[in-house]
C-alpha positions as CSV (number, residue, x, y, z in Angstrom):
1,M,105.1,95.9,96.6
2,E,108.4,93.9,95.2
3,N,109.9,94.9,91.6
4,E,113.9,93.6,90.2
5,P,115.8,96.0,91.7
6,F,116.4,98.9,89.4
7,I,120.0,100.3,89.1
8,M,121.3,102.9,87.3
9,K,123.2,103.8,84.5
10,T,125.8,105.8,86.6
11,V,126.7,106.9,90.4
12,E,126.6,109.8,88.5
13,R,122.8,109.5,87.7
14,A,122.1,109.0,91.2
15,R,124.1,111.9,93.0
16,E,122.0,113.5,90.4
17,W,118.3,113.0,91.5
18,V,119.6,113.2,95.2
19,D,120.6,116.3,94.8
20,A,117.1,117.1,92.5
21,Y,114.7,115.3,95.5
22,A,116.9,116.9,99.0
23,L,116.4,120.7,96.7
24,S,112.3,120.2,95.7
25,T,111.9,119.0,98.8
26,K,114.5,120.9,101.7
27,S,115.2,116.8,102.8
28,D,118.9,116.0,103.9
29,K,121.2,114.4,101.6
30,E,121.5,111.5,103.0
31,E,118.1,111.0,103.7
32,S,117.3,111.6,100.3
33,A,120.1,109.0,99.0
34,S,118.4,106.7,101.8
35,I,115.0,106.7,99.4
36,L,116.1,106.9,96.0
37,A,117.0,103.3,97.4
38,M,114.2,101.9,99.1
39,L,112.1,103.2,95.3
40,C,115.2,101.2,93.5
41,G,114.2,98.2,95.1
42,F,118.2,98.3,97.8
43,G,118.9,98.2,101.4
44,S,121.0,101.0,101.6
45,W,122.4,104.1,99.8
46,E,126.2,101.7,99.5
47,V,124.9,98.6,98.6
48,M,123.8,100.1,95.2
49,V,126.7,102.2,95.2
50,F,128.6,99.1,94.5
51,A,125.7,97.4,92.7
52,I,126.0,100.6,89.8
53,E,129.7,100.2,89.7
54,S,129.6,96.0,89.6
55,M,126.7,95.2,87.4
56,P,125.6,97.1,84.3
57,P,122.4,98.8,84.4
58,T,118.6,98.3,84.0
59,A,117.2,99.3,80.6
60,C,114.8,102.4,81.3
61,D,111.1,103.2,81.5
62,E,111.7,104.2,77.8
63,A,113.3,100.8,76.6
64,M,110.4,98.8,78.7
65,P,107.2,97.4,78.1
66,E,104.3,99.3,79.2
67,D,103.8,96.7,82.2
68,V,106.8,96.7,83.4
69,V,106.6,100.5,83.7
70,V,103.2,100.7,85.3
71,Q,104.5,98.3,88.1
72,R,107.7,100.3,88.3
73,K,105.5,103.2,89.8
74,E,102.9,101.4,91.5
75,G,106.6,99.8,93.3
76,Y,108.0,104.1,93.5
77,M,104.2,104.8,95.0
78,H,104.2,102.1,97.4
79,V,107.5,103.3,99.1
80,F,106.3,107.1,98.9
81,V,102.6,106.2,100.4
82,C,102.7,103.3,102.6
83,L,106.9,103.2,104.2
84,L,107.1,107.2,104.0
85,N,103.7,108.2,105.0
86,V,103.6,111.2,101.3
87,R,100.2,111.5,100.5
88,P,99.4,109.6,97.4
89,A,99.0,113.3,94.8
90,I,102.1,114.5,95.8
91,A,103.4,111.2,95.3
92,M,102.0,111.2,92.3
93,F,103.5,114.4,92.0
94,F,107.3,112.7,92.9
95,I,106.7,110.0,90.2
96,K,106.4,111.8,87.2
97,R,109.5,114.5,87.6
98,L,111.7,112.6,89.4
99,C,111.2,108.7,88.3
100,P,114.2,107.2,88.9
101,S,113.9,104.3,86.1
102,A,112.5,107.3,83.5
103,D,115.6,108.6,81.0
104,F,115.3,112.1,80.9
105,P,116.7,114.7,83.3
106,F,116.3,115.1,86.6
107,I,115.5,119.0,87.9
108,S,114.5,120.8,91.1
109,F,111.3,122.1,92.2
110,E,109.4,123.7,93.9
111,M,107.1,121.7,96.6
112,K,104.6,124.7,95.6
113,E,103.9,122.7,92.3
114,A,103.1,119.1,93.9
115,L,100.5,121.0,96.0
116,A,99.7,123.1,93.7
117,E,98.5,119.3,91.9
118,E,97.2,117.6,95.2
119,E,94.7,120.7,95.1
120,K,93.8,120.3,92.5
121,F,93.1,116.5,92.9
122,E,91.4,117.5,96.2
123,A,89.0,119.9,94.4
124,E,87.9,117.2,91.9
125,M,87.0,114.9,94.7
126,D,85.2,117.0,96.5
127,K,82.8,117.8,93.8
128,H,80.9,114.8,95.2
129,L,79.3,115.1,97.8
130,E,80.2,113.1,101.8
131,L,77.2,110.8,103.4
132,E,78.4,113.5,106.7
133,N,76.9,116.4,104.7
134,I,73.3,114.8,103.7
135,P,70.7,116.3,105.8
136,D,69.4,113.2,108.3
137,P,66.7,113.0,106.9
138,N,68.1,111.7,104.0
139,R,71.2,109.9,105.1
140,L,69.0,106.7,106.4
141,F,67.8,106.8,102.7
142,T,71.0,107.4,100.6
143,S,72.9,104.4,103.6
144,A,70.5,101.9,102.5
145,R,71.4,102.8,98.5
146,L,74.7,102.0,99.1
147,S,73.7,98.7,100.1
148,G,72.4,98.0,96.7
149,Q,72.9,94.6,94.8
150,V,75.5,94.2,91.8
151,N,75.1,91.0,89.5
152,I,78.9,91.3,87.7
153,E,77.9,88.0,85.5
154,G,75.2,89.8,84.2
155,W,77.0,93.2,83.1
156,C,79.7,90.2,81.8
157,T,77.5,88.7,79.8
158,G,76.3,91.4,78.4
159,L,79.4,93.5,77.5
160,E,81.0,90.3,76.1
161,L,77.6,89.9,73.9
162,L,78.2,92.9,72.3
163,G,81.8,91.8,71.9
164,W,84.1,93.8,73.8
165,D,87.1,91.7,75.4
166,I,87.3,91.3,78.8
167,D,90.2,90.6,80.8
168,V,88.5,86.9,83.0
169,D,91.5,87.5,85.5
170,T,90.6,90.5,86.5
171,I,86.8,89.7,87.4
172,D,86.5,90.5,90.9
173,P,82.2,89.2,92.0
174,D,83.4,90.5,95.8
175,A,84.6,94.7,94.8
176,D,83.5,96.6,97.4
177,I,82.1,99.9,97.1
178,G,84.8,101.7,95.3
179,E,87.1,99.1,93.8
180,Q,87.0,98.0,90.0
181,S,84.9,94.6,89.2
182,F,86.2,94.3,86.0
183,V,89.3,95.4,83.1
184,V,88.0,95.3,79.4
185,Y,90.8,95.7,77.1
186,D,90.7,97.0,73.6
187,E,93.1,98.3,71.1
188,D,92.5,102.1,70.8
189,V,92.1,103.2,74.1
190,G,93.7,100.7,76.2
191,S,92.3,99.5,79.3
192,V,89.1,100.3,80.4
193,P,88.5,99.8,84.5
194,V,85.1,99.4,85.4
195,Y,83.3,99.6,88.3
196,L,79.5,98.7,89.3
197,S,76.8,100.8,91.4
198,G,74.6,99.0,93.7
199,V,72.0,102.3,92.6
200,T,71.3,104.1,89.4
201,R,71.5,107.2,89.2
202,V,68.7,109.9,86.2
203,P,71.1,110.4,84.0
204,E,72.5,114.5,84.1
205,T,71.9,114.5,88.0
206,D,74.0,115.9,90.4
207,I,72.2,115.8,93.2
208,D,72.7,112.2,94.0
209,P,74.4,111.2,97.6
210,A,74.0,107.8,96.6
211,A,75.9,108.2,93.0
212,N,78.0,110.7,94.0
213,L,79.3,108.4,96.8
214,F,80.2,105.6,94.3
215,M,81.5,108.0,91.8
216,K,83.4,110.1,94.3
217,A,85.4,106.4,95.7
218,C,86.3,105.2,92.7
219,L,87.8,108.5,90.7
220,G,90.1,107.4,94.4
221,D,90.7,104.1,93.3
222,F,91.3,105.4,89.9
223,M,93.9,108.0,90.8
224,M,95.0,105.3,93.5
225,E,95.5,102.1,91.1
226,Y,96.1,104.6,87.5
227,G,96.8,107.9,87.3
228,L,100.4,106.7,86.2
229,D,99.8,104.8,84.2
230,D,99.7,106.4,80.5
231,A,97.7,103.7,79.1
232,T,94.6,104.1,81.0
233,R,92.9,107.4,80.6
234,N,89.4,105.9,80.8
235,F,86.5,104.3,83.4
236,L,83.0,103.4,83.6
237,L,81.1,102.9,86.8
238,L,77.8,100.9,85.6
239,W,74.5,101.6,87.4
240,Q,72.7,98.9,88.8
241,N,70.0,99.0,85.5
242,P,69.8,100.2,82.4
243,Q,67.9,102.9,82.0
244,H,65.0,104.5,78.8
245,K,64.2,107.5,77.1
246,R,62.2,108.2,74.4
247,I,63.3,111.4,73.3
248,G,61.4,112.5,69.6
249,E,61.0,109.7,67.8
250,R,64.4,107.8,69.3
251,D,65.1,105.5,72.1
252,Y,67.8,106.0,74.7
253,C,69.5,103.5,76.6
254,C,71.7,105.0,79.1
255,I,73.6,102.6,81.6
256,G,76.3,104.3,83.7
257,V,79.1,107.1,84.0
258,R,82.7,108.1,81.6
259,Y,85.5,109.2,83.5
260,S,88.0,111.0,81.2
261,L,91.3,111.3,82.9
262,D,92.9,113.6,79.7
263,E,90.1,115.6,80.5
264,E,88.7,116.1,83.8
265,T,85.5,115.0,82.9
266,W,81.9,112.8,83.6
267,K,79.9,112.0,81.1
268,D,77.1,109.7,80.7
269,V,77.7,107.4,78.1
270,L,74.5,105.8,75.3
271,V,74.6,102.0,74.3
272,N,73.3,100.7,71.4
273,R,74.5,97.0,69.4
274,Y,77.3,98.8,67.6
275,C,79.3,100.0,70.5
276,D,81.6,96.6,70.1
277,S,83.8,97.7,71.9
278,P,85.2,101.0,74.7
279,A,86.2,102.6,71.6
280,R,82.9,102.6,69.8
281,L,81.2,103.7,72.9
282,F,83.3,106.9,73.8
283,E,83.1,107.4,69.9
284,I,79.0,107.9,69.1
285,N,78.7,109.8,73.1
286,D,81.6,112.2,72.2
287,S,79.4,112.8,69.7
288,I,77.5,115.3,71.8
289,D,77.7,117.6,74.5
290,E,74.4,116.8,76.6
291,L,71.7,114.5,76.5
292,D,69.2,117.3,76.0
293,E,70.3,119.0,72.8
294,I,70.4,114.7,70.9
295,E,67.2,115.5,69.6
296,F,68.7,118.0,67.7
297,C,72.3,116.5,66.7
298,A,73.2,114.9,63.3
299,E,74.0,112.0,65.2
300,A,70.9,111.1,67.0
301,S,71.3,107.9,65.2
302,D,74.3,106.7,66.1
303,L,72.7,106.5,69.8
304,E,70.4,104.8,69.3
305,D,68.9,102.6,71.0
306,E,66.4,101.1,68.5
307,A,63.5,99.8,70.5
308,C,65.6,99.8,73.6
309,S,66.5,96.1,72.6
310,I,70.1,96.6,74.0
311,G,68.4,98.1,77.2
312,N,66.2,94.8,77.5
313,L,68.8,92.9,77.0
314,L,70.6,94.2,79.9
315,A,67.6,94.1,81.9
316,V,66.8,90.6,81.3
317,L,71.0,89.6,82.3
318,L,71.1,91.7,85.1
319,A,67.9,90.7,86.8
320,G,69.7,86.9,86.6
321,F,68.3,85.5,83.8
322,P,69.5,83.9,80.8
323,A,70.4,85.7,77.3
324,T,71.8,84.2,74.7
325,D,72.2,86.8,71.5
326,L,71.6,90.4,71.4
327,S,68.0,89.6,70.3
328,D,67.5,87.1,73.3
329,E,64.8,89.1,76.0
330,D,61.2,87.6,74.0
331,G,59.2,86.7,77.2
332,W,60.4,88.3,79.5
333,L,58.1,91.2,81.2
334,I,60.3,94.5,81.2
335,E,58.8,97.0,84.0
336,R,60.1,100.8,83.1
337,R,59.5,103.2,86.2
338,E,60.1,106.1,85.2
339,D,61.4,109.5,86.4
340,D,58.7,112.0,86.3
341,E,60.9,114.7,86.2
342,S,63.3,113.8,83.8
343,G,61.5,111.4,81.6
344,W,64.2,108.6,81.7
345,G,62.5,105.1,83.1
346,L,64.6,102.4,85.1
347,L,64.4,99.0,83.5
348,R,63.7,95.9,85.3
349,A,62.6,92.9,83.4
350,L,60.2,90.3,85.2
351,D,59.2,86.5,84.7
352,P,56.2,87.1,83.3
353,A,54.4,83.4,85.5
354,E,56.3,85.8,88.4
355,A,54.6,89.1,87.2
356,A,51.0,87.1,87.0
357,T,50.8,85.5,90.0
358,S,52.1,88.8,92.0
359,E,49.0,91.0,90.2
């Protein structure tokens, strides 16, 4: 990844970085100087020093737009991970503590701090099951579920009907497992990457190998792409189908899970016609801790999907049928496959004519 060369304010500041990096990593100062030159976009320390002494300094991150800062940090990640073979979590720690383009003092650290951050990252990743650890009788079934189809057009249409601002330039219909399908922009919570899954997980269920693998793959991709981006703190993983459950006297629709980088937590997300932005979706879902408690929550009405209208609409769109507004699910047969233990039902739309001929 190529960025414009970053020219530090003074040679003395460059030497401060070299001293801090060499002391922290127990590296030779000459090697550390070469690494700094690579990070700043120069072929050698000597060339970088010449640029510092003969050209005006580049503006630091604090004075630059967020997209420029993110692009710079992605460049640093490329140097550390791809050129220097530094493990990603360690590289992210280095950049946080010794970012060449930041306007803060370069202070050395103990490598045990970096290793502790890496262990924390790996622990989060390891919360989810590896395919190799799935018992043999279930492995084939899990593999088959992983190959399930996704409907990116259906999801984009549904979210746009709700009022979400999808960045059309980010839409990737060929996204693989663990790759974002598109990004939604929200002025309150920033950019929200959206991942699509070919499986559907029952809400508040941890024992689902295929879903756990999707979650782990998406988290890994998110951390690599956005772990250093202060403007991107959440992502959504949407399941293959919406799910419905009637709790008390109200209907609810679950569409997937949200990961919060600040809280380092996953949470099932409910949706209704009032979720006109990711910020609103997060706000109403943050009003409850557990879905099982929703019946006794004062905010239960804020989460209700009245008559399962949004769940049914999404089912129609994800089945590949056309819809033009939030009430355009009439005329389609909605099939509900209920999980006996949880009471959540998977929603699928069928063409009434086709359903009749298949009976």
